[in-house]
C-alpha positions as CSV (number, residue, x, y, z in Angstrom):
1,M,-60.6,20.4,4.1
2,H,-57.1,21.2,5.5
3,R,-57.7,18.5,8.3
4,T,-58.4,15.9,5.7
5,A,-55.4,16.9,3.6
6,F,-53.3,16.8,6.7
7,T,-54.6,13.2,7.5
8,V,-53.9,12.2,3.8
9,L,-50.4,13.5,4.1
10,F,-49.6,12.0,7.4
11,T,-51.1,8.6,6.4
12,S,-49.1,8.4,3.3
13,S,-45.9,9.5,5.1
14,L,-46.5,6.7,7.6
15,L,-47.3,4.1,4.9
16,F,-44.1,5.4,2.9
17,H,-41.7,4.8,6.1
18,S,-43.4,1.7,6.9
19,V,-42.8,0.2,3.3
20,V,-39.4,1.7,2.6
21,A,-37.8,2.6,6.2
22,F,-38.6,-0.4,8.0
23,P,-36.8,-2.6,5.5
24,L,-33.8,-0.5,5.7
25,L,-33.9,-0.6,9.5
26,L,-34.2,-4.2,9.4
27,L,-31.3,-4.7,6.9
28,R,-29.2,-2.6,9.1
29,R,-29.9,-4.7,12.1
30,L,-29.6,-8.1,10.3
31,A,-26.7,-7.3,8.2
32,P,-23.3,-7.8,10.1
33,P,-21.1,-4.9,10.0
34,A,-17.9,-5.1,8.0
35,F,-15.9,-5.5,11.1
36,Q,-16.7,-6.5,14.5
37,A,-14.9,-5.0,17.6
38,S,-14.5,-8.5,18.8
39,D,-13.4,-10.0,15.4
40,P,-10.3,-12.1,16.0
41,S,-7.3,-10.4,14.6
42,P,-3.7,-10.7,15.9
43,A,-2.1,-7.7,17.5
44,P,0.4,-5.7,15.4
45,M,3.6,-7.8,15.3
46,R,6.3,-6.5,17.4
47,L,10.0,-7.5,16.8
48,A,10.2,-10.2,19.4
49,A,13.5,-10.6,21.3
50,S,15.5,-13.5,20.6
51,P,18.5,-15.1,22.3
52,D,20.7,-13.3,19.8
53,N,19.2,-10.1,20.6
54,A,19.5,-10.6,24.3
55,A,23.1,-11.2,24.0
56,R,23.9,-8.3,21.6
57,P,24.4,-5.1,23.6
58,L,22.3,-2.3,22.7
59,P,23.9,0.4,20.5
60,A,24.6,3.9,22.2
61,E,21.8,5.3,19.9
62,A,19.2,3.2,21.8
63,A,19.4,5.3,24.9
64,V,19.0,8.7,23.0
65,F,16.1,6.8,21.3
66,A,14.5,5.8,24.6
67,Q,14.8,9.2,26.1
68,N,13.7,11.4,23.0
69,I,11.9,9.2,20.5
70,M,8.4,7.9,20.8
71,A,8.5,4.1,20.9
72,T,6.1,3.6,17.7
73,Y,8.6,1.0,16.2
74,G,10.2,-2.2,17.8
75,R,13.8,-1.7,16.4
76,Y,16.5,-4.3,16.0
77,P,19.5,-3.5,18.2
78,I,21.5,-2.4,15.1
79,T,22.6,1.0,13.8
80,M,23.1,1.5,10.2
81,V,25.9,3.8,9.3
82,K,26.8,3.1,5.6
83,G,25.3,1.6,2.4
84,Q,26.5,1.1,-1.0
85,G,24.5,-0.7,-3.6
86,V,22.5,-3.7,-2.2
87,K,24.9,-3.8,0.9
88,L,24.6,-2.0,4.4
89,W,27.1,-1.8,7.1
90,D,26.3,-1.4,10.9
91,S,28.3,0.5,13.5
92,T,30.1,-2.7,14.3
93,G,31.4,-3.2,10.8
94,K,29.2,-6.0,10.0
95,E,28.0,-6.2,6.4
96,Y,24.4,-7.0,5.3
97,L,22.7,-7.9,2.0
98,D,19.7,-5.5,2.0
99,F,16.7,-7.2,0.8
100,V,14.4,-4.8,2.7
101,A,15.5,-1.6,0.8
102,G,13.8,0.9,3.3
103,I,10.7,-1.5,2.8
104,S,10.6,-1.4,-1.1
105,T,11.8,2.1,-1.2
106,C,15.5,2.4,-2.0
107,C,15.0,0.9,-5.7
108,L,18.6,2.3,-7.0
109,G,20.2,0.8,-3.7
110,H,22.4,3.0,-1.3
111,A,24.9,5.8,-2.4
112,N,23.7,5.6,-5.9
113,P,26.0,8.0,-7.9
114,G,23.3,9.3,-10.1
115,L,20.8,9.9,-7.3
116,T,23.5,11.5,-5.3
117,A,24.6,13.8,-8.0
118,A,21.1,14.9,-8.9
119,V,20.0,15.9,-5.2
120,T,23.4,17.5,-4.4
121,E,23.1,19.5,-7.5
122,Q,19.5,20.5,-6.8
123,L,20.1,21.4,-3.2
124,G,23.1,23.8,-4.4
125,K,20.4,25.4,-6.8
126,L,17.0,25.4,-5.4
127,H,15.4,22.9,-3.1
128,H,11.9,24.5,-2.0
129,V,9.7,27.4,-2.9
130,S,6.2,26.0,-2.4
131,N,3.7,25.5,-4.8
132,L,2.8,29.3,-5.4
133,Y,5.1,29.2,-8.3
134,Y,6.1,26.9,-11.2
135,T,9.3,24.8,-10.9
136,A,10.8,22.8,-13.9
137,E,11.5,19.8,-11.9
138,Q,7.9,19.2,-10.9
139,G,6.8,19.8,-14.5
140,R,9.3,17.4,-15.9
141,L,8.5,14.6,-13.4
142,G,4.8,15.0,-13.9
143,A,5.1,14.9,-17.7
144,W,7.4,11.5,-17.5
145,L,4.7,9.8,-15.2
146,V,1.7,10.8,-17.5
147,E,3.7,9.9,-20.7
148,H,4.5,6.4,-19.0
149,S,1.2,5.4,-17.5
150,V,-2.5,5.7,-18.1
151,A,-2.8,8.8,-16.2
152,D,-3.6,12.4,-17.6
153,K,-2.7,14.5,-14.4
154,A,-0.5,14.1,-11.5
155,F,-0.7,15.6,-7.8
156,F,2.5,15.4,-5.8
157,C,2.7,15.0,-2.1
158,N,5.1,13.4,0.4
159,S,4.1,9.8,1.3
160,G,2.0,7.1,0.2
161,A,-0.5,7.6,2.9
162,E,-0.8,11.2,1.7
163,A,-1.3,10.0,-1.9
164,N,-4.0,7.7,-0.8
165,E,-5.7,10.4,1.2
166,A,-5.6,12.6,-1.9
167,A,-7.3,9.6,-3.9
168,I,-9.9,9.3,-1.3
169,K,-10.7,13.1,-1.4
170,L,-10.7,13.0,-5.3
171,A,-13.0,10.0,-5.2
172,R,-15.5,11.8,-2.6
173,K,-15.5,15.0,-4.8
174,H,-16.0,13.0,-8.0
175,A,-18.9,11.2,-6.4
176,H,-20.7,14.4,-5.0
177,E,-20.3,16.1,-8.4
178,K,-20.5,13.5,-11.1
179,L,-22.6,10.7,-9.5
180,G,-24.8,12.9,-7.2
181,L,-24.0,11.1,-4.3
182,G,-24.5,12.7,-0.7
183,E,-22.9,9.7,1.1
184,P,-20.0,8.2,-1.1
185,V,-18.8,4.9,-0.1
186,I,-15.2,3.5,-1.0
187,I,-14.8,-0.2,-1.0
188,T,-11.5,-1.6,0.0
189,A,-10.2,-5.1,0.9
190,K,-9.7,-7.0,4.0
191,A,-6.0,-7.5,4.8
192,S,-5.1,-4.5,2.8
193,F,-2.9,-1.6,3.9
194,H,-3.0,2.0,2.8
195,G,-1.2,4.0,5.2
196,R,-1.3,5.4,8.7
197,T,-3.4,8.6,8.5
198,L,-7.0,8.2,9.9
199,A,-8.5,7.9,6.5
200,A,-5.7,5.6,5.3
201,I,-6.0,3.4,8.3
202,T,-9.9,3.4,7.9
203,A,-9.5,2.2,4.3
204,T,-6.9,-0.5,5.6
205,G,-9.1,-3.5,6.1
206,Q,-7.3,-4.7,9.2
207,P,-8.9,-4.3,12.7
208,K,-5.7,-4.5,14.5
209,Y,-4.8,-0.9,12.9
210,H,-8.1,0.5,13.8
211,R,-8.2,-0.3,17.6
212,G,-7.6,2.7,19.8
213,F,-8.3,5.4,17.1
214,E,-12.1,5.1,16.9
215,P,-14.3,6.8,15.7
216,L,-13.0,5.8,12.3
217,V,-13.8,8.0,9.0
218,P,-17.1,7.0,7.8
219,G,-17.8,5.8,4.3
220,F,-15.8,2.7,3.8
221,A,-16.8,-1.0,3.2
222,Y,-14.6,-4.2,3.0
223,V,-14.5,-7.3,0.8
224,D,-12.2,-10.4,0.7
225,Y,-9.5,-9.7,-1.8
226,N,-9.8,-11.5,-5.0
227,D,-13.3,-12.4,-4.4
228,A,-15.0,-11.1,-7.5
229,G,-18.5,-12.3,-6.2
230,A,-18.3,-10.6,-3.0
231,L,-17.4,-7.5,-4.7
232,E,-20.2,-7.4,-7.1
233,R,-22.7,-8.3,-4.2
234,T,-21.2,-5.6,-2.0
235,V,-21.5,-2.8,-4.9
236,R,-25.0,-3.9,-5.7
237,R,-26.2,-3.9,-2.1
238,I,-24.9,-0.5,-1.3
239,N,-26.2,1.0,-4.5
240,F,-29.6,-0.6,-4.1
241,W,-30.2,0.3,-0.5
242,G,-28.4,3.6,-0.8
243,R,-30.9,4.5,-3.7
244,L,-33.9,3.8,-1.5
245,R,-32.3,5.6,1.4
246,G,-32.1,8.8,-0.9
247,W,-35.8,8.8,-1.0
248,L,-36.5,9.2,2.6
249,P,-37.1,12.8,3.8
250,G,-33.9,14.5,5.0
251,K,-31.7,11.6,3.9
252,K,-28.8,11.8,1.1
253,R,-28.3,9.2,-1.3
254,R,-25.5,6.6,-0.5
255,G,-23.5,4.9,-3.3
256,V,-20.2,3.4,-4.1
257,A,-17.9,6.1,-5.1
258,A,-14.7,4.0,-5.8
259,I,-13.2,0.6,-5.5
260,L,-9.6,1.1,-4.0
261,M,-7.4,-2.0,-4.1
262,E,-3.6,-2.8,-4.1
263,A,-2.4,-4.4,-7.2
264,L,-0.6,-6.8,-4.8
265,Q,-1.2,-6.9,-1.2
266,G,2.0,-6.3,0.8
267,E,1.3,-6.2,4.4
268,G,-1.4,-8.6,3.7
269,G,1.1,-11.4,2.9
270,I,2.4,-10.8,-0.7
271,R,-0.7,-11.7,-2.3
272,P,-1.0,-10.8,-6.0
273,G,-4.2,-9.6,-7.4
274,S,-6.1,-11.9,-9.8
275,R,-6.9,-10.6,-13.4
276,S,-10.5,-11.8,-13.0
277,F,-11.0,-10.0,-9.8
278,F,-9.8,-6.7,-11.2
279,A,-11.6,-7.2,-14.5
280,K,-14.9,-7.4,-12.3
281,A,-13.9,-4.5,-10.4
282,R,-13.1,-2.4,-13.9
283,A,-16.6,-3.8,-15.2
284,L,-18.5,-2.6,-12.1
285,C,-16.9,0.7,-12.0
286,D,-17.7,1.2,-15.8
287,E,-21.4,0.2,-15.0
288,T,-21.8,2.5,-12.1
289,G,-19.6,5.6,-12.6
290,A,-17.5,4.7,-9.7
291,L,-13.7,5.1,-9.9
292,L,-11.3,2.2,-9.9
293,M,-8.3,3.3,-7.9
294,V,-5.1,1.1,-7.4
295,D,-2.7,1.6,-4.6
296,E,0.8,1.4,-6.2
297,V,2.6,2.7,-3.3
298,Q,4.6,-0.5,-2.8
299,T,4.3,-2.2,-6.3
300,G,4.9,0.9,-8.6
301,V,8.0,2.1,-10.3
302,G,9.3,-1.2,-11.6
303,R,9.0,-3.3,-8.5
304,T,6.7,-6.1,-9.9
305,G,8.8,-6.3,-13.1
306,R,6.5,-4.1,-15.0
307,L,6.5,-0.2,-14.5
308,W,3.1,-0.3,-12.8
309,G,1.4,-3.1,-11.0
310,Y,-1.8,-2.7,-12.7
311,E,-0.2,-3.8,-16.0
312,Q,0.1,-7.3,-14.4
313,L,-3.7,-7.3,-14.3
314,G,-4.8,-6.1,-17.7
315,V,-6.9,-3.2,-16.5
316,E,-6.7,0.5,-16.6
317,P,-7.3,2.4,-13.4
318,D,-9.0,5.8,-13.2
319,V,-6.7,6.7,-10.1
320,F,-3.5,5.2,-8.8
321,T,-0.9,6.3,-6.2
322,S,2.7,6.0,-6.1
323,A,5.5,6.7,-3.4
324,K,8.3,4.7,-1.9
325,A,10.5,3.8,-5.0
326,L,9.5,7.0,-6.8
327,G,12.1,9.1,-5.0
328,G,14.6,6.4,-4.2
329,G,14.5,7.0,-0.6
330,V,13.9,10.7,-0.7
331,P,10.3,11.4,0.4
332,I,7.9,11.8,-2.4
333,G,4.2,10.7,-3.4
334,A,1.9,11.3,-6.2
335,M,-1.7,10.6,-7.0
336,L,-2.4,10.4,-10.6
337,C,-5.5,10.2,-12.5
338,K,-7.4,10.1,-15.8
339,E,-9.0,13.5,-17.1
340,R,-12.5,12.0,-16.3
341,A,-11.7,11.9,-12.6
342,N,-9.7,15.0,-12.6
343,V,-12.2,17.3,-10.3
344,F,-9.7,19.0,-8.1
345,Q,-9.9,22.8,-8.5
346,P,-7.5,25.4,-6.7
347,G,-8.0,25.2,-2.9
348,D,-9.5,21.7,-3.0
349,H,-6.3,19.9,-2.0
350,A,-2.6,21.0,-1.4
351,S,0.7,20.1,-0.1
352,T,3.4,22.5,1.2
353,F,6.5,20.2,0.4
354,G,4.6,18.2,-2.3
355,G,6.5,18.4,-5.5
356,N,9.3,20.5,-4.3
357,P,12.4,20.6,-6.6
358,L,14.5,18.6,-4.5
359,A,12.1,15.5,-4.2
360,C,11.4,15.9,-8.0
361,A,15.0,15.9,-8.8
362,A,15.4,12.6,-7.0
363,G,12.4,11.2,-9.0
364,L,13.8,12.4,-12.2
365,A,17.2,10.6,-11.3
366,V,15.1,7.4,-10.5
367,T,13.2,7.5,-13.7
368,A,16.2,8.1,-15.9
369,A,18.0,5.2,-14.0
370,L,15.0,2.9,-14.9
371,E,15.2,3.4,-18.6
372,R,19.2,3.8,-18.7
373,E,19.9,0.7,-16.8
374,H,16.8,-1.3,-17.7
375,L,15.8,-1.8,-14.3
376,V,12.4,-2.8,-14.8
377,E,13.7,-5.8,-17.0
378,N,16.1,-6.6,-14.2
379,A,13.5,-6.9,-11.7
380,A,11.6,-9.3,-13.8
381,A,14.6,-11.4,-14.4
382,R,16.1,-11.4,-10.9
383,G,12.6,-12.0,-9.5
384,E,12.4,-15.3,-11.5
385,S,15.7,-16.4,-10.3
386,L,14.7,-15.5,-6.7
387,R,11.7,-17.5,-6.7
388,A,13.4,-20.5,-8.4
389,G,16.0,-20.4,-5.5
390,L,13.4,-20.2,-2.9
391,R,11.3,-23.0,-4.3
392,K,14.4,-25.0,-4.1
393,L,14.6,-24.5,-0.5
394,Q,10.8,-25.3,-0.3
395,A,11.7,-28.6,-1.6
396,Q,14.5,-28.9,0.6
397,Y,12.5,-28.5,3.7
398,P,9.1,-30.0,2.8
399,G,6.4,-29.0,5.1
400,V,8.2,-25.9,6.3
401,I,7.6,-23.4,3.3
402,E,3.9,-23.2,2.5
403,D,4.4,-21.0,-0.5
404,V,6.6,-18.9,-2.7
405,R,4.6,-16.2,-4.5
406,G,5.1,-12.8,-5.8
407,W,6.0,-10.6,-9.0
408,G,9.3,-9.1,-10.1
409,L,11.2,-8.1,-6.9
410,I,8.3,-8.2,-4.3
411,N,8.1,-11.8,-3.0
412,G,6.9,-13.6,0.0
413,V,7.7,-17.0,1.5
414,E,4.9,-18.3,3.6
415,L,5.8,-20.5,6.4
416,S,3.4,-23.5,7.1
417,E,1.4,-23.4,10.2
418,A,2.5,-27.0,10.7
419,S,6.2,-26.1,10.9
420,G,5.6,-23.8,14.2
421,L,7.7,-21.3,12.7
422,L,6.8,-17.5,12.6
423,A,8.2,-14.9,10.4
424,A,9.9,-12.7,13.2
425,P,12.3,-15.4,14.4
426,V,13.2,-16.4,10.9
427,V,13.8,-12.8,9.9
428,Q,16.1,-12.6,13.0
429,A,18.0,-15.7,12.0
430,S,18.6,-14.1,8.5
431,I,19.9,-10.8,10.0
432,D,22.3,-13.0,11.9
433,E,23.4,-14.5,8.6
434,G,23.8,-11.0,7.3
435,L,20.6,-10.8,5.2
436,L,18.1,-8.4,6.1
437,L,14.4,-9.3,5.4
438,V,11.0,-7.9,6.6
439,A,7.9,-9.8,7.8
440,A,4.6,-9.4,5.7
441,G,2.3,-10.8,8.3
442,A,2.7,-13.3,11.1
443,R,4.0,-16.1,8.7
444,V,5.1,-14.5,5.7
445,V,8.7,-13.4,5.1
446,R,9.1,-10.6,2.4
447,F,12.0,-10.3,0.0
448,V,12.2,-6.6,-1.7
449,P,15.7,-5.9,-2.5
450,P,16.7,-2.8,-4.7
451,L,16.0,-3.3,-8.4
452,V,19.7,-3.0,-9.0
453,V,20.4,-6.3,-7.5
454,S,22.6,-8.9,-9.4
455,E,22.2,-12.4,-10.0
456,G,24.9,-13.1,-7.6
457,E,23.6,-11.3,-5.1
458,V,20.3,-13.2,-5.3
459,E,22.0,-16.5,-5.2
460,E,23.8,-15.3,-2.1
461,A,20.7,-14.1,-0.3
462,V,18.9,-17.6,-1.1
463,A,22.1,-19.2,0.2
464,R,22.0,-17.0,3.6
465,F,18.2,-17.6,3.9
466,G,18.5,-21.4,3.7
467,K,20.9,-21.2,6.6
468,A,18.8,-18.8,8.6
469,L,15.7,-21.3,8.0
470,A,17.8,-24.2,9.4
471,K,18.8,-22.1,12.3
472,A,15.3,-21.1,13.0
473,M,14.0,-24.6,12.9
474,A,16.7,-26.0,15.0
475,A,15.8,-23.4,17.8
476,R,12.0,-24.3,17.6
């Protein structure tokens, strides 16, 4: 009797594995991985030497850096020593229009009186005591962010990468506790950028940032940005096969925990999200219980001509992240969520410096300036002027500028492949003309000036960029 029962049990188990496990294994073998190690992808762009750079002597600081600082950046041979508003000066006295703003960070420009006064006053009073105690500044900044967004709760940290790490952890815990997932998956976009920590570069859908840091963090899948069909197919495939996998002995259920997307892809070439894509993402999350998470590290705090980039898309995220402009250049990051996603308990996550009084005083100075000086509205208006000027250059140089795109004061000029121009030499030519710009991929030049930029400064920047473009074309 026991032998018969064993035989029946063994046969049933074998049949189960044949019917269920074999298709799973076959699918795994047939389905291509999200990224192949051999996928063609350009190496991370270095700041290539130019004739101007070669002729320009290295500043004294270069030797100190070479001896003491890790070479994780390719630096231009310039030492910045002073800033005021939208202008910077180097150690030789040369003046620049700063349309980089610390890479979309110095939203109030340089040496802003309000920010300077707030930080100075706070430093003389209380700058850090850790999160073992309450501090008024953190509470006030958190209240402002909740009042001016769809969020109900805020967590403070030090950077955008840390904010995205917090969002990833939140999504995983939510998936375990609320969705019953043993193996949560977060879907992100190809050509995205979410930061440099290990989980954040895994979330970043660019193989060039992955190489040399394997093994990556498991639990991520990738789709083409703005491809709603691909997003839906990926969600349904992961959840269908993940549910079947959960039936196997000793296996945990796999499923989509969150969809994490930038409102506008920055490093991916200044590509705005489409409303239809984000509407599909919102609908899929509502259907499955997954969290819709929006990376607002570069687009938030007025940069797009709206306070938050998600406002351009007509959706409400469950979670969004912020950093960069939130402190106006003082390091701060934040992860914000709706109450339904608020699953963190004491001990689940923490940050020694996150939300300290100094950083929060800076954040409060930024938020006060946004309201007092109507900087969100200024970003929208100056952005229209900037794109109009750049499109005139596009008409002036047909076949050179492929596209001009962006929102507010985050804009990109895409150079045509036929022109033979790359972003790096155009950026260098712009520097020579006294205009600081930054690349956003091999062929896209990024314009992200401070939100305080004036109409006249926008016009001057376009004029200098036109000269730089002509210079770069002549040097081809």
